[in-house]
C-alpha positions as protocol buffer text, in pm:
chain_id: "A"
residue {
  index: 1
  type: MET
  ca { x: 0 y: 0 z: 0 }
}
residue {
  index: 2
  type: GLU
  ca { x: 139 y: 339 z: -102 }
}
residue {
  index: 3
  type: GLU
  ca { x: 228 y: 564 z: 191 }
}
residue {
  index: 4
  type: LYS
  ca { x: 23 y: 883 z: 217 }
}
residue {
  index: 5
  type: LEU
  ca { x: 197 y: 1213 z: 148 }
}
residue {
  index: 6
  type: LYS
  ca { x: 240 y: 1408 z: 470 }
}
residue {
  index: 7
  type: ILE
  ca { x: 147 y: 1776 z: 507 }
}
residue {
  index: 8
  type: LEU
  ca { x: 251 y: 2017 z: 783 }
}
residue {
  index: 9
  type: LEU
  ca { x: -45 y: 2255 z: 826 }
}
residue {
  index: 10
  type: CYS
  ca { x: 3 y: 2559 z: 1051 }
}
residue {
  index: 11
  type: GLU
  ca { x: -314 y: 2768 z: 1093 }
}
residue {
  index: 12
  type: ASP
  ca { x: -429 y: 2954 z: 1407 }
}
residue {
  index: 13
  type: ASP
  ca { x: -792 y: 2982 z: 1295 }
}
residue {
  index: 14
  type: GLU
  ca { x: -935 y: 2668 z: 1456 }
}
residue {
  index: 15
  type: ASN
  ca { x: -1233 y: 2637 z: 1222 }
}
residue {
  index: 16
  type: LEU
  ca { x: -1036 y: 2696 z: 902 }
}
residue {
  index: 17
  type: GLY
  ca { x: -752 y: 2472 z: 1020 }
}
residue {
  index: 18
  type: THR
  ca { x: -983 y: 2184 z: 1105 }
}
residue {
  index: 19
  type: LEU
  ca { x: -1180 y: 2222 z: 782 }
}
residue {
  index: 20
  type: THR
  ca { x: -859 y: 2230 z: 575 }
}
residue {
  index: 21
  type: ARG
  ca { x: -711 y: 1928 z: 753 }
}
residue {
  index: 22
  type: GLU
  ca { x: -1028 y: 1723 z: 707 }
}
residue {
  index: 23
  type: TYR
  ca { x: -1054 y: 1818 z: 338 }
}
residue {
  index: 24
  type: LEU
  ca { x: -691 y: 1724 z: 274 }
}
residue {
  index: 25
  type: GLU
  ca { x: -737 y: 1392 z: 453 }
}
residue {
  index: 26
  type: ASP
  ca { x: -1048 y: 1323 z: 244 }
}
residue {
  index: 27
  type: LYS
  ca { x: -827 y: 1375 z: -62 }
}
residue {
  index: 28
  type: GLY
  ca { x: -583 y: 1110 z: 57 }
}
residue {
  index: 29
  type: TYR
  ca { x: -319 y: 1317 z: 235 }
}
residue {
  index: 30
  type: LYS
  ca { x: -201 y: 1284 z: 594 }
}
residue {
  index: 31
  type: ALA
  ca { x: -229 y: 1635 z: 739 }
}
residue {
  index: 32
  type: GLU
  ca { x: -105 y: 1739 z: 1083 }
}
residue {
  index: 33
  type: LEU
  ca { x: -248 y: 2065 z: 1218 }
}
residue {
  index: 34
  type: PHE
  ca { x: -71 y: 2309 z: 1452 }
}
residue {
  index: 35
  type: ALA
  ca { x: -214 y: 2636 z: 1583 }
}
residue {
  index: 36
  type: ASP
  ca { x: 108 y: 2841 z: 1607 }
}
residue {
  index: 37
  type: GLY
  ca { x: 447 y: 2865 z: 1442 }
}
residue {
  index: 38
  type: GLU
  ca { x: 642 y: 2744 z: 1743 }
}
residue {
  index: 39
  type: SER
  ca { x: 461 y: 2410 z: 1773 }
}
residue {
  index: 40
  type: GLY
  ca { x: 474 y: 2378 z: 1394 }
}
residue {
  index: 41
  type: TYR
  ca { x: 852 y: 2417 z: 1394 }
}
residue {
  index: 42
  type: LYS
  ca { x: 896 y: 2159 z: 1672 }
}
residue {
  index: 43
  type: ALA
  ca { x: 685 y: 1915 z: 1472 }
}
residue {
  index: 44
  type: PHE
  ca { x: 888 y: 1981 z: 1156 }
}
residue {
  index: 45
  type: LEU
  ca { x: 1212 y: 1897 z: 1339 }
}
residue {
  index: 46
  type: LYS
  ca { x: 1068 y: 1565 z: 1459 }
}
residue {
  index: 47
  type: GLY
  ca { x: 878 y: 1454 z: 1149 }
}
residue {
  index: 48
  type: LYS
  ca { x: 926 y: 1416 z: 776 }
}
residue {
  index: 49
  type: TYR
  ca { x: 686 y: 1623 z: 565 }
}
residue {
  index: 50
  type: ASP
  ca { x: 633 y: 1635 z: 188 }
}
residue {
  index: 51
  type: ILE
  ca { x: 496 y: 1991 z: 187 }
}
residue {
  index: 52
  type: CYS
  ca { x: 426 y: 2275 z: 435 }
}
residue {
  index: 53
  type: LEU
  ca { x: 115 y: 2498 z: 439 }
}
residue {
  index: 54
  type: LEU
  ca { x: 186 y: 2799 z: 658 }
}
residue {
  index: 55
  type: ASP
  ca { x: -50 y: 3074 z: 770 }
}
residue {
  index: 56
  type: VAL
  ca { x: 131 y: 3408 z: 770 }
}
residue {
  index: 57
  type: MET
  ca { x: -33 y: 3563 z: 1078 }
}
residue {
  index: 58
  type: MET
  ca { x: 20 y: 3323 z: 1370 }
}
residue {
  index: 59
  type: PRO
  ca { x: 103 y: 3363 z: 1740 }
}
residue {
  index: 60
  type: LYS
  ca { x: 446 y: 3289 z: 1891 }
}
residue {
  index: 61
  type: LYS
  ca { x: 610 y: 3260 z: 1548 }
}
residue {
  index: 62
  type: ASP
  ca { x: 457 y: 3399 z: 1228 }
}
residue {
  index: 63
  type: GLY
  ca { x: 461 y: 3217 z: 896 }
}
residue {
  index: 64
  type: PHE
  ca { x: 753 y: 3414 z: 754 }
}
residue {
  index: 65
  type: GLN
  ca { x: 973 y: 3341 z: 1055 }
}
residue {
  index: 66
  type: LEU
  ca { x: 868 y: 2976 z: 1055 }
}
residue {
  index: 67
  type: ALA
  ca { x: 951 y: 2944 z: 684 }
}
residue {
  index: 68
  type: GLN
  ca { x: 1295 y: 3098 z: 738 }
}
residue {
  index: 69
  type: GLU
  ca { x: 1368 y: 2847 z: 1015 }
}
residue {
  index: 70
  type: ILE
  ca { x: 1241 y: 2557 z: 805 }
}
residue {
  index: 71
  type: ARG
  ca { x: 1467 y: 2671 z: 520 }
}
residue {
  index: 72
  type: THR
  ca { x: 1773 y: 2658 z: 749 }
}
residue {
  index: 73
  type: VAL
  ca { x: 1694 y: 2290 z: 811 }
}
residue {
  index: 74
  type: ASN
  ca { x: 1562 y: 2187 z: 469 }
}
residue {
  index: 75
  type: ASN
  ca { x: 1609 y: 2376 z: 142 }
}
residue {
  index: 76
  type: GLU
  ca { x: 1392 y: 2140 z: -63 }
}
residue {
  index: 77
  type: VAL
  ca { x: 1059 y: 2091 z: 113 }
}
residue {
  index: 78
  type: PRO
  ca { x: 790 y: 2292 z: -72 }
}
residue {
  index: 79
  type: ILE
  ca { x: 621 y: 2577 z: 117 }
}
residue {
  index: 80
  type: ILE
  ca { x: 284 y: 2738 z: 41 }
}
residue {
  index: 81
  type: PHE
  ca { x: 172 y: 3044 z: 238 }
}
residue {
  index: 82
  type: LEU
  ca { x: -193 y: 3077 z: 340 }
}
residue {
  index: 83
  type: THR
  ca { x: -244 y: 3449 z: 380 }
}
residue {
  index: 84
  type: ALA
  ca { x: -507 y: 3714 z: 429 }
}
residue {
  index: 85
  type: LYS
  ca { x: -244 y: 3963 z: 318 }
}
residue {
  index: 86
  type: ALA
  ca { x: -271 y: 4054 z: -48 }
}
residue {
  index: 87
  type: LEU
  ca { x: -15 y: 4335 z: -48 }
}
residue {
  index: 88
  type: LYS
  ca { x: 257 y: 4297 z: -310 }
}
residue {
  index: 89
  type: GLU
  ca { x: 526 y: 4353 z: -46 }
}
residue {
  index: 90
  type: ASP
  ca { x: 400 y: 4063 z: 166 }
}
residue {
  index: 91
  type: VAL
  ca { x: 382 y: 3826 z: -127 }
}
residue {
  index: 92
  type: LEU
  ca { x: 733 y: 3919 z: -240 }
}
residue {
  index: 93
  type: GLU
  ca { x: 862 y: 3875 z: 114 }
}
residue {
  index: 94
  type: GLY
  ca { x: 733 y: 3520 z: 105 }
}
residue {
  index: 95
  type: PHE
  ca { x: 907 y: 3448 z: -224 }
}
residue {
  index: 96
  type: LYS
  ca { x: 1233 y: 3599 z: -92 }
}
residue {
  index: 97
  type: ILE
  ca { x: 1226 y: 3350 z: 193 }
}
residue {
  index: 98
  type: GLY
  ca { x: 1191 y: 3067 z: -57 }
}
residue {
  index: 99
  type: ALA
  ca { x: 819 y: 2994 z: -76 }
}
residue {
  index: 100
  type: ASP
  ca { x: 693 y: 2792 z: -372 }
}
residue {
  index: 101
  type: ASP
  ca { x: 345 y: 2946 z: -382 }
}
residue {
  index: 102
  type: TYR
  ca { x: 89 y: 3144 z: -187 }
}
residue {
  index: 103
  type: ILE
  ca { x: -290 y: 3140 z: -172 }
}
residue {
  index: 104
  type: THR
  ca { x: -501 y: 3428 z: -44 }
}
residue {
  index: 105
  type: LYS
  ca { x: -786 y: 3379 z: 203 }
}
residue {
  index: 106
  type: PRO
  ca { x: -1067 y: 3308 z: 158 }
}
residue {
  index: 107
  type: PHE
  ca { x: -963 y: 3032 z: -81 }
}
residue {
  index: 108
  type: SER
  ca { x: -1122 y: 2738 z: -255 }
}
residue {
  index: 109
  type: MET
  ca { x: -1021 y: 2402 z: -107 }
}
residue {
  index: 110
  type: GLU
  ca { x: -1020 y: 2259 z: -459 }
}
residue {
  index: 111
  type: GLU
  ca { x: -775 y: 2527 z: -573 }
}
residue {
  index: 112
  type: LEU
  ca { x: -550 y: 2458 z: -274 }
}
residue {
  index: 113
  type: VAL
  ca { x: -535 y: 2087 z: -359 }
}
residue {
  index: 114
  type: LEU
  ca { x: -463 y: 2164 z: -726 }
}
residue {
  index: 115
  type: ARG
  ca { x: -172 y: 2387 z: -625 }
}
residue {
  index: 116
  type: ILE
  ca { x: -38 y: 2122 z: -388 }
}
residue {
  index: 117
  type: GLU
  ca { x: -60 y: 1858 z: -662 }
}
residue {
  index: 118
  type: ALA
  ca { x: 115 y: 2083 z: -917 }
}
residue {
  index: 119
  type: ILE
  ca { x: 406 y: 2153 z: -682 }
}
residue {
  index: 120
  type: LEU
  ca { x: 444 y: 1788 z: -579 }
}
residue {
  index: 121
  type: ARG
  ca { x: 442 y: 1677 z: -945 }
}
residue {
  index: 122
  type: ARG
  ca { x: 720 y: 1923 z: -1017 }
}
residue {
  index: 123
  type: VAL
  ca { x: 924 y: 1808 z: -716 }
}
residue {
  index: 124
  type: LYS
  ca { x: 876 y: 1441 z: -806 }
}
residue {
  index: 125
  type: GLY
  ca { x: 980 y: 1510 z: -1165 }
}
residue {
  index: 126
  type: LYS
  ca { x: 1292 y: 1693 z: -1051 }
}
residue {
  index: 127
  type: LYS
  ca { x: 1398 y: 1404 z: -826 }
}
residue {
  index: 128
  type: GLY
  ca { x: 1361 y: 1161 z: -1113 }
}
residue {
  index: 129
  type: LYS
  ca { x: 1587 y: 1355 z: -1348 }
}
residue {
  index: 130
  type: GLU
  ca { x: 1934 y: 1247 z: -1441 }
}
residue {
  index: 131
  type: VAL
  ca { x: 2211 y: 1396 z: -1230 }
}
residue {
  index: 132
  type: THR
  ca { x: 2377 y: 1688 z: -1407 }
}
residue {
  index: 133
  type: VAL
  ca { x: 2686 y: 1877 z: -1295 }
}
residue {
  index: 134
  type: TYR
  ca { x: 2777 y: 2203 z: -1465 }
}
residue {
  index: 135
  type: LYS
  ca { x: 3124 y: 2358 z: -1457 }
}
residue {
  index: 136
  type: ILE
  ca { x: 3068 y: 2733 z: -1500 }
}
residue {
  index: 137
  type: GLY
  ca { x: 3381 y: 2944 z: -1470 }
}
residue {
  index: 138
  type: ASN
  ca { x: 3528 y: 2887 z: -1124 }
}
residue {
  index: 139
  type: PHE
  ca { x: 3207 y: 2722 z: -1002 }
}
residue {
  index: 140
  type: THR
  ca { x: 3079 y: 2366 z: -1003 }
}
residue {
  index: 141
  type: PHE
  ca { x: 2700 y: 2336 z: -984 }
}
residue {
  index: 142
  type: ASP
  ca { x: 2554 y: 2001 z: -876 }
}
residue {
  index: 143
  type: THR
  ca { x: 2186 y: 2009 z: -976 }
}
residue {
  index: 144
  type: GLN
  ca { x: 2085 y: 1700 z: -778 }
}
residue {
  index: 145
  type: ARG
  ca { x: 2244 y: 1809 z: -451 }
}
residue {
  index: 146
  type: GLN
  ca { x: 2149 y: 2171 z: -519 }
}
residue {
  index: 147
  type: MET
  ca { x: 2499 y: 2289 z: -433 }
}
residue {
  index: 148
  type: LEU
  ca { x: 2736 y: 2545 z: -579 }
}
residue {
  index: 149
  type: PHE
  ca { x: 3107 y: 2486 z: -522 }
}
residue {
  index: 150
  type: THR
  ca { x: 3433 y: 2675 z: -562 }
}
residue {
  index: 151
  type: ASP
  ca { x: 3776 y: 2572 z: -438 }
}
residue {
  index: 152
  type: GLU
  ca { x: 3722 y: 2793 z: -133 }
}
residue {
  index: 153
  type: LYS
  ca { x: 3365 y: 2714 z: -29 }
}
residue {
  index: 154
  type: SER
  ca { x: 3038 y: 2532 z: -96 }
}
residue {
  index: 155
  type: GLU
  ca { x: 2689 y: 2678 z: -78 }
}
residue {
  index: 156
  type: ASN
  ca { x: 2344 y: 2521 z: -59 }
}
residue {
  index: 157
  type: LEU
  ca { x: 2083 y: 2654 z: -301 }
}
residue {
  index: 158
  type: THR
  ca { x: 1708 y: 2663 z: -247 }
}
residue {
  index: 159
  type: THR
  ca { x: 1491 y: 2461 z: -484 }
}
residue {
  index: 160
  type: LYS
  ca { x: 1392 y: 2773 z: -680 }
}
residue {
  index: 161
  type: GLU
  ca { x: 1753 y: 2896 z: -703 }
}
residue {
  index: 162
  type: SER
  ca { x: 1863 y: 2555 z: -827 }
}
residue {
  index: 163
  type: GLU
  ca { x: 1583 y: 2524 z: -1084 }
}
residue {
  index: 164
  type: LEU
  ca { x: 1649 y: 2873 z: -1221 }
}
residue {
  index: 165
  type: LEU
  ca { x: 2026 y: 2826 z: -1237 }
}
residue {
  index: 166
  type: SER
  ca { x: 1971 y: 2490 z: -1411 }
}
residue {
  index: 167
  type: LEU
  ca { x: 1766 y: 2662 z: -1683 }
}
residue {
  index: 168
  type: LEU
  ca { x: 2027 y: 2935 z: -1721 }
}
residue {
  index: 169
  type: CYS
  ca { x: 2305 y: 2676 z: -1751 }
}
residue {
  index: 170
  type: ALA
  ca { x: 2106 y: 2476 z: -2006 }
}
residue {
  index: 171
  type: HIS
  ca { x: 2082 y: 2798 z: -2214 }
}
residue {
  index: 172
  type: VAL
  ca { x: 2430 y: 2931 z: -2128 }
}
residue {
  index: 173
  type: ASN
  ca { x: 2541 y: 3220 z: -2353 }
}
residue {
  index: 174
  type: GLU
  ca { x: 2192 y: 3217 z: -2507 }
}
residue {
  index: 175
  type: ILE
  ca { x: 1871 y: 3401 z: -2418 }
}
residue {
  index: 176
  type: LEU
  ca { x: 1652 y: 3228 z: -2161 }
}
residue {
  index: 177
  type: GLU
  ca { x: 1306 y: 3358 z: -2242 }
}
residue {
  index: 178
  type: ARG
  ca { x: 1131 y: 3508 z: -1941 }
}
residue {
  index: 179
  type: ASN
  ca { x: 789 y: 3349 z: -2004 }
}
residue {
  index: 180
  type: PHE
  ca { x: 945 y: 3008 z: -2066 }
}
residue {
  index: 181
  type: ALA
  ca { x: 1130 y: 3022 z: -1732 }
}
residue {
  index: 182
  type: LEU
  ca { x: 817 y: 3139 z: -1546 }
}
residue {
  index: 183
  type: LYS
  ca { x: 596 y: 2865 z: -1686 }
}
residue {
  index: 184
  type: THR
  ca { x: 863 y: 2598 z: -1636 }
}
residue {
  index: 185
  type: ILE
  ca { x: 939 y: 2683 z: -1272 }
}
residue {
  index: 186
  type: TRP
  ca { x: 640 y: 2882 z: -1143 }
}
residue {
  index: 187
  type: ILE
  ca { x: 373 y: 2732 z: -1376 }
}
residue {
  index: 188
  type: ASP
  ca { x: 207 y: 3075 z: -1416 }
}
residue {
  index: 189
  type: ASP
  ca { x: 362 y: 3392 z: -1562 }
}
residue {
  index: 190
  type: ASN
  ca { x: 160 y: 3636 z: -1348 }
}
residue {
  index: 191
  type: TYR
  ca { x: 292 y: 3958 z: -1191 }
}
residue {
  index: 192
  type: PHE
  ca { x: 387 y: 3811 z: -853 }
}
residue {
  index: 193
  type: ASN
  ca { x: 573 y: 3516 z: -1003 }
}
residue {
  index: 194
  type: ALA
  ca { x: 757 y: 3751 z: -1239 }
}
residue {
  index: 195
  type: ARG
  ca { x: 867 y: 3966 z: -945 }
}
residue {
  index: 196
  type: SER
  ca { x: 965 y: 3652 z: -756 }
}
residue {
  index: 197
  type: MET
  ca { x: 1189 y: 3544 z: -1045 }
}
residue {
  index: 198
  type: ASP
  ca { x: 1359 y: 3886 z: -1041 }
}
residue {
  index: 199
  type: VAL
  ca { x: 1434 y: 3830 z: -672 }
}
residue {
  index: 200
  type: TYR
  ca { x: 1595 y: 3493 z: -745 }
}
residue {
  index: 201
  type: ILE
  ca { x: 1798 y: 3633 z: -1033 }
}
residue {
  index: 202
  type: THR
  ca { x: 1939 y: 3894 z: -792 }
}
residue {
  index: 203
  type: LYS
  ca { x: 2024 y: 3618 z: -543 }
}
residue {
  index: 204
  type: LEU
  ca { x: 2205 y: 3414 z: -809 }
}
residue {
  index: 205
  type: ARG
  ca { x: 2403 y: 3718 z: -923 }
}
residue {
  index: 206
  type: LYS
  ca { x: 2531 y: 3763 z: -566 }
}
residue {
  index: 207
  type: LYS
  ca { x: 2627 y: 3398 z: -539 }
}
residue {
  index: 208
  type: LEU
  ca { x: 2816 y: 3406 z: -871 }
}
residue {
  index: 209
  type: LYS
  ca { x: 2993 y: 3741 z: -828 }
}
residue {
  index: 210
  type: ALA
  ca { x: 3310 y: 3573 z: -700 }
}
residue {
  index: 211
  type: ASP
  ca { x: 3394 y: 3500 z: -1065 }
}
residue {
  index: 212
  type: PRO
  ca { x: 3402 y: 3831 z: -1259 }
}
residue {
  index: 213
  type: ASN
  ca { x: 3380 y: 3646 z: -1592 }
}
residue {
  index: 214
  type: ILE
  ca { x: 3028 y: 3523 z: -1509 }
}
residue {
  index: 215
  type: GLN
  ca { x: 2728 y: 3751 z: -1551 }
}
residue {
  index: 216
  type: ILE
  ca { x: 2351 y: 3719 z: -1566 }
}
residue {
  index: 217
  type: ILE
  ca { x: 2234 y: 4004 z: -1786 }
}
residue {
  index: 218
  type: ASN
  ca { x: 1886 y: 4132 z: -1864 }
}
residue {
  index: 219
  type: ILE
  ca { x: 1779 y: 4115 z: -2228 }
}
residue {
  index: 220
  type: HIS
  ca { x: 1512 y: 4386 z: -2249 }
}
residue {
  index: 221
  type: GLY
  ca { x: 1172 y: 4252 z: -2345 }
}
residue {
  index: 222
  type: LYS
  ca { x: 1298 y: 3895 z: -2377 }
}
residue {
  index: 223
  type: GLY
  ca { x: 1458 y: 3748 z: -2067 }
}
residue {
  index: 224
  type: TYR
  ca { x: 1803 y: 3673 z: -1927 }
}
residue {
  index: 225
  type: LYS
  ca { x: 2137 y: 3550 z: -2050 }
}
residue {
  index: 226
  type: LEU
  ca { x: 2399 y: 3367 z: -1843 }
}
residue {
  index: 227
  type: ILE
  ca { x: 2740 y: 3479 z: -1974 }
}
residue {
  index: 228
  type: ALA
  ca { x: 2997 y: 3214 z: -1884 }
}
residue {
  index: 229
  type: PRO
  ca { x: 3286 y: 3170 z: -2130 }
}
residue {
  index: 230
  type: ASP
  ca { x: 3403 y: 2837 z: -1987 }
}
residue {
  index: 231
  type: THR
  ca { x: 3110 y: 2600 z: -1930 }
}
residue {
  index: 232
  type: GLU
  ca { x: 3109 y: 2221 z: -1926 }
}
residue {
  index: 233
  type: VAL
  ca { x: 2842 y: 1960 z: -1857 }
}
residue {
  index: 234
  type: LYS
  ca { x: 2954 y: 1647 z: -1670 }
}
């Protein structure tokens, strides 16, 4: 019998939390509900979860803080924010932390499940891919381990950073079209996802700046180009 996928659900609204947990369990998931960020974090450290659903406004530890702490432990587990906040700044803050998606309250349970399924399909597909290692300038990028190496140091990448750098490396010294990258990684090319991608491009530029021969440049109206004179695929 196939083991149920396990969801960490952190929601301080008792009615909404219970309703969401019961709906997810009806759909075949195993959902564990916690009413604040602190108890959610303790549970995450003890258990193994396939995806995290985090309310933004929670007592003791809000969703943003909880996500940051989860990311220090696990760079790969998908995170979806459940938020009453619709301000652009709040959504972008979530993406900066490394969220995979967000859904604004009140939301449709059916839509929530569809988003969960889309993210889990993408994660499963990524895990099944062949291991690829890129040598870009002074860096070695291991796509499976999501790590970027130089002779001096190694650095873990988030899932989004790794997916975006993989696309850039696959199109090295060529234009990576913006809409193609958005639909490949974020599924939807809406405003918030586009801004999120800009955030991740900025992060990758900082990580790659140790080699002055490597650049990620904007191609106006089209997308991005990774400039890396010496690139190899292993």
